[in-house]
C-alpha positions in Angstrom: 92.6 103.9 113.0 92.7 106.7 110.4 96.5 106.8 110.4 96.6 103.0 110.0 94.1 103.2 107.2 96.2 105.8 105.3 99.4 103.7 105.8 97.8 100.4 104.7 96.0 102.1 101.8 99.3 103.6 100.6 101.0 100.2 101.1 98.2 98.5 99.1 98.7 101.0 96.3 102.5 100.2 96.2 101.9 96.4 96.3 99.3 96.4 93.6 101.5 98.5 91.4 104.4 96.2 92.0 102.2 93.3 91.0 101.6 95.1 87.7 98.0 95.8 88.4 96.8 98.7 86.2 97.3 101.9 88.1 93.6 102.9 87.8 92.5 99.6 89.2 95.2 99.8 91.9 94.2 103.3 92.9 90.6 102.4 93.2 91.4 99.2 95.2 93.6 101.2 97.6 90.9 103.8 98.0 88.5 101.0 98.9 90.9 99.8 101.5 91.2 103.2 103.1 87.4 103.7 103.0 86.7 100.4 104.8 89.5 100.7 107.4 88.7 104.3 108.2 85.0 103.7 108.4 84.1 106.3 105.8 80.7 106.4 104.1 81.2 103.9 101.3 79.1 105.5 98.5 79.9 109.1 99.3 83.6 108.4 99.5 84.2 106.0 96.6 81.7 107.3 94.2 81.6 111.0 95.1 85.0 111.8 96.4 87.1 109.4 94.2 85.3 110.0 90.9 84.6 113.7 91.5 88.3 114.3 91.9 89.0 111.9 89.0 86.8 113.9 86.7 88.1 117.3 87.9 91.7 116.3 87.3 91.0 114.6 84.0 89.1 117.6 82.8 91.9 120.0 83.9 94.7 118.0 82.3 92.9 116.8 79.2 93.7 119.8 76.9 97.4 119.7 77.8 97.8 116.0 77.4 95.5 115.8 74.3 97.5 118.4 72.3 100.8 117.1 73.8 100.1 113.6 72.6 99.3 114.9 69.1 102.6 117.0 69.1 104.5 113.8 70.1 102.9 111.7 67.4 103.7 114.3 64.7 107.3 114.5 65.9 107.7 110.8 66.1 106.1 109.8 62.8 108.0 112.6 60.9 111.3 111.4 62.2 111.9 114.7 64.1 112.5 112.8 67.4 115.1 110.6 65.7 116.7 113.7 64.1 117.0 115.4 67.5 118.4 112.3 69.3 120.8 111.5 66.4 122.2 115.0 66.4 122.6 115.1 70.2 124.2 111.6 70.4 126.5 112.1 67.3 127.7 115.4 68.6 128.6 113.9 72.0 130.0 110.7 70.8 132.5 112.5 68.6 134.2 113.5 71.9 134.2 110.0 73.4 137.6 108.6 74.1 137.7 105.3 75.8 134.9 103.0 77.0 134.2 105.0 80.2 133.6 108.1 78.1 131.3 106.2 75.8 129.2 105.2 78.8 129.0 108.9 80.0 128.1 110.3 76.6 125.6 107.5 76.0 123.7 108.4 79.2 124.1 112.1 78.6 122.7 111.7 75.0 119.6 109.9 76.2 119.0 112.2 79.1 119.3 115.3 77.0 117.1 113.9 74.2 114.4 113.0 76.6 114.6 116.4 78.4 114.3 118.3 75.1 111.1 116.5 74.2 109.6 117.1 77.7 110.8 120.7 77.9 109.1 121.1 74.5 105.7 120.2 75.9 105.5 116.5 75.2 104.1 114.6 78.2 106.7 112.6 80.0 104.8 109.3 79.6 104.5 109.9 75.9 108.2 110.9 75.7 109.2 107.5 77.1 107.5 105.7 74.2 109.0 108.1 71.6 112.6 107.9 73.0 112.8 104.2 74.0 113.8 102.7 70.6 116.3 105.5 70.0 117.8 105.1 73.5 118.3 101.4 72.8 120.2 102.2 69.6 122.4 104.7 71.5 123.0 102.1 74.3 124.0 99.5 71.6 126.5 102.0 70.3 127.9 102.8 73.8 127.9 99.2 75.0 125.5 99.9 78.0 123.3 97.1 79.3 119.5 97.3 78.8 118.8 97.4 82.5 119.9 101.0 82.6 117.8 102.3 79.8 114.9 103.6 81.8 117.2 105.2 84.3 118.5 107.3 81.5 115.1 108.1 79.9 113.5 108.9 83.2 116.5 111.0 84.0 115.5 113.4 81.3 111.7 113.0 81.5 110.9 112.8 85.2 113.3 115.3 86.7 114.4 118.8 85.9 112.3 118.8 82.7 109.2 118.7 84.9 110.4 121.1 87.7 112.7 123.5 85.9 112.0 127.2 85.2 109.9 127.8 82.1 108.9 124.2 81.7 105.4 123.7 80.1 105.0 120.4 82.0 102.1 120.2 84.5 104.3 120.0 87.6 105.7 123.5 86.9 102.4 124.9 85.5 100.2 123.9 88.5 102.7 125.6 90.8 101.8 128.9 89.2 98.5 128.8 91.1 100.2 130.6 94.0 100.8 133.6 91.8 104.3 133.1 90.4 105.6 133.1 86.8 106.6 129.9 85.2 110.3 130.9 84.9 110.8 132.1 88.4 114.0 131.0 90.1 115.7 130.8 86.7 119.4 130.7 87.8 118.9 128.4 90.7 116.7 126.1 88.5 119.5 125.9 85.8 122.0 125.1 88.5 119.7 122.4 89.9 119.3 120.9 86.4 123.1 120.8 85.9 123.5 119.1 89.4 120.9 116.5 88.5 122.5 115.7 85.1 126.0 115.4 86.6 124.8 113.0 89.4 122.9 110.9 86.9 125.8 110.6 84.4 128.4 110.0 87.1 126.6 107.4 89.1 124.9 105.5 86.2 128.3 105.3 84.4 129.9 103.9 87.5 127.1 101.4 87.9 127.5 100.3 84.3 131.2 99.8 84.7 130.6 97.6 87.7 127.8 95.6 85.9 130.0 95.0 82.8 132.9 93.8 85.0 130.4 91.3 86.5 129.5 90.0 83.0 126.6 92.2 81.9 126.4 92.7 78.2 125.5 95.9 76.3 122.3 96.1 74.3 122.5 93.7 71.4 121.4 94.6 67.8 118.5 92.1 67.9 117.1 93.9 71.0 116.7 97.2 69.2 113.2 98.1 68.1 113.2 99.5 64.5 113.6 103.3 64.8 112.8 104.2 61.3 116.3 105.2 60.2 115.0 105.0 56.6 112.7 108.0 57.2 113.4 111.2 55.3 113.9 113.0 58.6 113.7 116.8 58.9 116.9 118.7 59.6 117.8 119.2 63.3 116.8 122.8 63.5 113.5 122.2 61.8 112.9 119.2 64.1 113.6 121.4 67.1 111.6 124.4 65.9 108.1 123.4 67.3 109.5 122.8 70.7 111.4 126.1 70.8 108.2 127.8 69.6 106.2 126.3 72.4 108.6 127.4 75.1 108.7 130.9 73.7 105.0 131.4 73.4 104.3 129.9 76.8 106.9 131.9 78.7 107.3 135.1 76.7 103.9 135.5 75.2 102.1 134.1 78.3 99.8 132.1 76.1 97.7 129.5 77.9 99.7 126.2 78.1 97.1 124.1 76.2 96.8 126.8 73.5 100.6 127.0 73.4 100.9 123.2 72.7 98.1 123.4 70.1 99.9 126.2 68.3 103.2 124.2 68.5 101.3 121.2 67.0 100.1 123.4 64.1 103.7 124.5 63.5 104.9 120.9 63.6 102.2 119.8 61.1 103.3 122.6 58.7 107.1 122.0 59.1 106.8 118.2 58.9 104.4 118.1 56.0 107.1 117.0 53.6 107.7 113.9 55.7 104.1 113.1 56.6 101.8 114.4 53.9 98.2 115.0 54.5 97.3 111.4 55.3 100.3 111.1 57.7 99.2 114.2 59.6 95.6 112.9 59.8 96.9 109.5 61.2 99.2 111.2 63.7 96.3 113.3 65.0 94.1 110.3 65.4 96.8 108.2 67.1 97.8 111.0 69.4 94.3 111.7 70.5 93.8 108.0 71.5 97.2 107.7 73.3 96.4 110.8 75.4 93.8 109.0 77.5 96.0 106.5 79.3 98.3 108.9 81.1 95.4 111.2 82.0 93.5 108.2 83.5 96.5 107.2 85.5 97.1 110.6 87.0 93.4 111.2 87.6 93.0 107.8 89.4 95.9 108.5 91.8 94.3 111.9 92.4 91.1 110.1 93.2 93.0 108.0 95.8 94.4 111.2 97.2 90.9 112.6 97.6 89.9 109.5 99.6 93.0 109.8 101.8 92.1 113.5 102.4 88.6 112.5 103.5 90.1 110.6 106.5 90.0 113.0 109.5 93.5 112.0 110.6 94.9 113.2 107.3 94.4 116.8 108.2 95.9 116.2 111.6 99.0 114.8 109.9 99.2 117.9 107.7 98.7 120.2 110.7 101.4 118.5 112.6 103.8 118.9 109.7 102.9 122.5 109.2 103.2 123.4 112.8 106.4 121.5 113.5 109.4 123.4 114.6 111.4 122.4 111.5 113.1 125.2 109.5 110.8 126.6 106.8 112.9 125.2 103.9 112.9 121.7 105.5 109.1 122.0 106.0 108.7 122.9 102.3 110.9 120.2 100.9 109.6 117.5 103.4 105.9 118.3 103.0 105.9 118.5 99.2 108.1 115.3 98.8 105.9 113.4 101.3 102.6 114.4 99.7 104.0 113.6 96.2 105.1 110.2 97.6 101.6 109.5 99.0 99.9 110.5 95.8 102.4 108.9 93.5 102.9 111.9 91.2 104.7 115.3 91.2 101.7 117.0 89.5 99.2 115.7 92.0 101.4 116.4 95.0 102.3 119.9 93.8 98.6 120.7 93.1 97.7 119.6 96.7 100.7 120.8 98.7 101.6 124.3 97.4 98.2 126.0 97.9 98.3 124.7 101.5 101.9 125.5 102.2 102.2 128.9 100.6 100.1 130.9 103.1 102.0 129.3 106.0 105.5 129.8 104.6 104.9 133.3 103.4 104.1 134.3 107.0 107.5 132.9 107.9 109.1 135.2 105.4 109.6 132.8 102.5 109.2 134.4 99.0 106.6 132.9 96.7 109.3 132.4 94.0 111.3 130.3 96.5 108.2 128.2 97.3 107.5 127.7 93.6 110.9 126.6 92.4 112.1 124.6 95.5 108.6 123.1 95.7 108.6 121.9 92.2 112.1 120.4 92.5 111.0 118.8 95.8 108.0 117.3 94.0 110.2 115.1 91.9 112.2 113.6 94.8 109.8 110.8 96.0 107.1 110.7 93.4 108.9 107.9 91.5 108.9 105.2 94.1 107.7 101.7 92.9 104.1 102.7 93.4 104.3 105.3 90.7 102.2 104.4 87.6 104.7 106.2 85.4 107.6 104.1 86.7 105.6 100.9 86.3 104.7 101.9 82.7 108.4 102.7 81.9 109.7 99.4 83.1 106.9 97.5 81.4 107.7 99.3 78.1 111.3 98.1 78.4 110.2 94.6 79.5 112.3 95.0 82.7 111.5 93.5 86.1 111.4 96.0 88.9 114.5 94.5 90.6 116.5 94.9 87.4 115.4 98.2 86.1 114.4 100.2 89.2 117.9 100.8 90.7 118.9 103.0 87.8 115.5 104.8 87.9 116.1 105.4 91.7 119.5 107.0 90.9 118.0 109.4 88.4 114.7 110.2 90.0 115.4 110.0 93.7 119.2 110.4 94.4 119.8 113.0 91.6 116.6 115.0 92.3 117.4 115.1 96.0 120.8 116.7 95.2 119.2 119.0 92.7 116.6 120.2 95.2 119.2 120.9 97.8 121.2 122.8 95.3 118.3 125.0 94.3 117.4 125.7 97.9 121.0 126.6 98.7 121.4 129.0 95.7 118.0 130.7 96.4 118.9 131.1 100.1 122.4 132.5 99.5 121.5 134.7 96.5 117.9 135.8 96.9 118.4 138.7 94.4 119.1 136.3 91.5 116.3 136.1 88.9 
């Protein structure tokens, strides 16, 4: 009955999310289903297990998300985000020859702009909001239909920017708990990122060509949300400076990730003062602080659901069967991490649960910790973005897209491309173990 409870609970979470139920409500409802079907103690499970994990995760992530949301708001209000996106897209579009090239460079522009923000420490959910209006403007220029917009944005925000070497995002940071540096598997991680970008651009461009032949129209001017083009935007290098500063102090100076983002926010406030002024900085800090709570609540709630699932006795049996299967170690690593992330609906959650369990088992089989870290984080982004993911639901809702219209492009970026990227990382680290 426990296995059935886990399966039905997971299905309930997916269905509720597909029905646009708030992810926190959906996670609690699914946890209640598991509790009742598995015959778990009602109060201890729902109140103690669910909300204890909720509070633990929210407390652990709050500093990172809090300062990250402030950095995002400073960058958005100052026009720094627009400056980065404009520079990237204009540089790429100069090389566009023909409509097919415009599609490719349009997707590449949005993917890279999203990835720069996320690699610079802005939370992926916050980056969606910041990049969306700019992506719409780029799509209008390239003639790409709106249904593909979240495939491109998520392609930069939910993939290699979370799992890549040196990333200050939670997925990469929580993997350091096994005793590895944030930039381990550097070469393989870069190769994996290139593979993912290549797959995204190629497949999404082909899908766009097919859609346009069938009558789909590119983004129209009236669909574009105002992006503040009248802003006195900072120059590209100044706009980029806080993000570069963050990556440097986090990876080279080994500063705590929350303090690194705080320091980058201070740098951003100083550099963007001409655009914002004192009142603008004050408003950005206030707005950022408020906006940080929603993504924290969503991740914490899914973690609470995971805690209830872990309370079912059959859950540990399932994990033990996976761990003691006769599959090759690399298959075990990729499969277990991807499956746990799928069940928990988030790469951060799944990584946090899976790697501490897997690392002792896999090191006994001779697998280096650096391999476990980098392949594990890439694996975490393979199935975490199925329709039950709160981040995916939020992304499609932001773009006012129905799941059937917007999700195919998201699937290409966050499942197909990440699968190829994960396999590439595993292959490089297997064939060339001496690479940094």
